[in-house]
C-alpha positions as YAML, in Angstrom:
chain: A
units: angstrom
residues:
- id: 1
  name: MET
  ca: [-44.32, 58.96, 173.31]
- id: 2
  name: ARG
  ca: [-46.70, 56.69, 172.26]
- id: 3
  name: ALA
  ca: [-45.35, 53.59, 170.10]
- id: 4
  name: MET
  ca: [-47.03, 52.73, 166.94]
- id: 5
  name: ALA
  ca: [-48.45, 49.51, 166.74]
- id: 6
  name: LYS
  ca: [-47.31, 47.39, 164.27]
- id: 7
  name: PRO
  ca: [-49.38, 46.52, 161.10]
- id: 8
  name: ALA
  ca: [-50.82, 42.75, 161.69]
- id: 9
  name: PRO
  ca: [-49.06, 40.99, 158.97]
- id: 10
  name: ALA
  ca: [-51.13, 39.75, 156.03]
- id: 11
  name: ALA
  ca: [-52.90, 36.46, 156.35]
- id: 12
  name: GLU
  ca: [-51.20, 34.47, 154.03]
- id: 13
  name: SER
  ca: [-53.19, 31.92, 151.85]
- id: 14
  name: PRO
  ca: [-52.34, 28.11, 152.58]
- id: 15
  name: THR
  ca: [-50.52, 26.31, 150.40]
- id: 16
  name: PRO
  ca: [-51.87, 23.43, 147.99]
- id: 17
  name: ILE
  ca: [-50.75, 20.63, 150.24]
- id: 18
  name: ALA
  ca: [-52.59, 22.39, 153.35]
- id: 19
  name: GLN
  ca: [-55.26, 22.66, 151.23]
- id: 20
  name: PHE
  ca: [-55.43, 19.05, 149.86]
- id: 21
  name: GLU
  ca: [-57.88, 17.59, 152.21]
- id: 22
  name: HIS
  ca: [-60.20, 20.58, 152.42]
- id: 23
  name: SER
  ca: [-60.09, 20.55, 148.39]
- id: 24
  name: LEU
  ca: [-60.54, 16.54, 148.03]
- id: 25
  name: ASP
  ca: [-63.56, 16.56, 150.82]
- id: 26
  name: GLU
  ca: [-65.21, 19.68, 148.75]
- id: 27
  name: LEU
  ca: [-64.71, 17.79, 145.48]
- id: 28
  name: GLU
  ca: [-66.21, 14.78, 146.98]
- id: 29
  name: GLN
  ca: [-69.57, 16.69, 148.40]
- id: 30
  name: LEU
  ca: [-69.59, 18.22, 145.15]
- id: 31
  name: VAL
  ca: [-69.37, 14.70, 142.96]
- id: 32
  name: ALA
  ca: [-72.42, 13.76, 145.60]
- id: 33
  name: ARG
  ca: [-74.60, 16.18, 144.82]
- id: 34
  name: MET
  ca: [-73.86, 15.89, 141.03]
- id: 35
  name: GLU
  ca: [-74.63, 12.38, 140.73]
- id: 36
  name: THR
  ca: [-77.96, 12.76, 142.48]
- id: 37
  name: GLY
  ca: [-79.32, 14.45, 139.06]
- id: 38
  name: GLU
  ca: [-81.06, 17.07, 141.12]
- id: 39
  name: LEU
  ca: [-79.27, 19.83, 139.74]
- id: 40
  name: SER
  ca: [-80.33, 22.56, 136.85]
- id: 41
  name: LEU
  ca: [-78.35, 22.51, 133.90]
- id: 42
  name: ASP
  ca: [-77.14, 25.86, 134.96]
- id: 43
  name: GLU
  ca: [-76.06, 24.24, 138.82]
- id: 44
  name: SER
  ca: [-74.77, 21.29, 137.16]
- id: 45
  name: LEU
  ca: [-71.84, 23.42, 134.80]
- id: 46
  name: GLN
  ca: [-71.18, 25.84, 137.80]
- id: 47
  name: SER
  ca: [-70.51, 22.33, 139.88]
- id: 48
  name: PHE
  ca: [-68.58, 21.22, 136.83]
- id: 49
  name: GLU
  ca: [-66.48, 24.05, 137.22]
- id: 50
  name: ARG
  ca: [-65.75, 24.41, 140.73]
- id: 51
  name: GLY
  ca: [-64.93, 20.34, 140.45]
- id: 52
  name: ILE
  ca: [-62.34, 21.25, 137.65]
- id: 53
  name: ALA
  ca: [-60.82, 23.72, 139.77]
- id: 54
  name: LEU
  ca: [-60.47, 21.57, 142.85]
- id: 55
  name: TYR
  ca: [-59.10, 18.64, 140.48]
- id: 56
  name: ARG
  ca: [-56.27, 20.97, 139.70]
- id: 57
  name: SER
  ca: [-55.75, 22.41, 142.84]
- id: 58
  name: CYS
  ca: [-55.62, 18.69, 144.23]
- id: 59
  name: GLN
  ca: [-53.31, 17.29, 141.49]
- id: 60
  name: ASN
  ca: [-51.09, 20.65, 142.14]
- id: 61
  name: ALA
  ca: [-50.98, 19.55, 146.13]
- id: 62
  name: LEU
  ca: [-49.67, 16.13, 145.02]
- id: 63
  name: GLU
  ca: [-47.54, 17.03, 142.38]
- id: 64
  name: GLN
  ca: [-45.69, 19.48, 145.17]
- id: 65
  name: ALA
  ca: [-45.75, 16.78, 147.73]
- id: 66
  name: GLU
  ca: [-44.12, 14.11, 145.48]
- id: 67
  name: LEU
  ca: [-41.43, 16.94, 144.61]
- id: 68
  name: ARG
  ca: [-40.86, 17.31, 148.57]
- id: 69
  name: VAL
  ca: [-40.41, 13.56, 148.98]
- id: 70
  name: LYS
  ca: [-37.94, 13.68, 145.91]
- id: 71
  name: LEU
  ca: [-36.05, 16.26, 147.63]
- id: 72
  name: LEU
  ca: [-36.00, 14.10, 151.03]
- id: 73
  name: LEU
  ca: [-34.90, 11.17, 149.34]
- id: 74
  name: ASP
  ca: [-31.88, 12.23, 146.98]
- id: 75
  name: PRO
  ca: [-31.51, 16.37, 147.71]
- id: 76
  name: ASP
  ca: [-28.70, 16.41, 145.39]
- id: 77
  name: ALA
  ca: [-30.64, 14.96, 142.25]
- id: 78
  name: PRO
  ca: [-34.43, 15.37, 143.05]
- id: 79
  name: ALA
  ca: [-35.10, 14.50, 139.63]
- id: 80
  name: GLY
  ca: [-33.62, 10.53, 139.42]
- id: 81
  name: ALA
  ca: [-34.81, 10.11, 142.89]
- id: 82
  name: THR
  ca: [-36.20, 6.19, 142.97]
- id: 83
  name: PRO
  ca: [-39.61, 6.69, 144.47]
- id: 84
  name: PHE
  ca: [-40.24, 4.84, 147.52]
- id: 85
  name: GLU
  ca: [-42.24, 1.61, 147.02]
- id: 86
  name: ALA
  ca: [-44.06, -0.03, 149.90]
- id: 87
  name: PRO
  ca: [-43.14, -3.78, 150.15]
- id: 88
  name: ASP
  ca: [-45.82, -6.15, 149.23]
- id: 89
  name: ALA
  ca: [-47.69, -7.85, 151.83]
...
């Protein structure tokens, strides 16, 4: 009797935190292209829409990272955790 092969697990989409670097890099490249002034109006609008989506993705990733840090600093009261501040150099 043949054993049935298990279906491959569905590819999980990366979390916003994992996507942060990629999204930020793409956003920076997009801004650089837009700043050249060589895009048509339609291309500029499409680029602007994509840029807004990338900005929101980055903002979401930063908010999630901040929450994780707060949970690590004070797991019992993440909302009241004191943010870590680097000492003045």
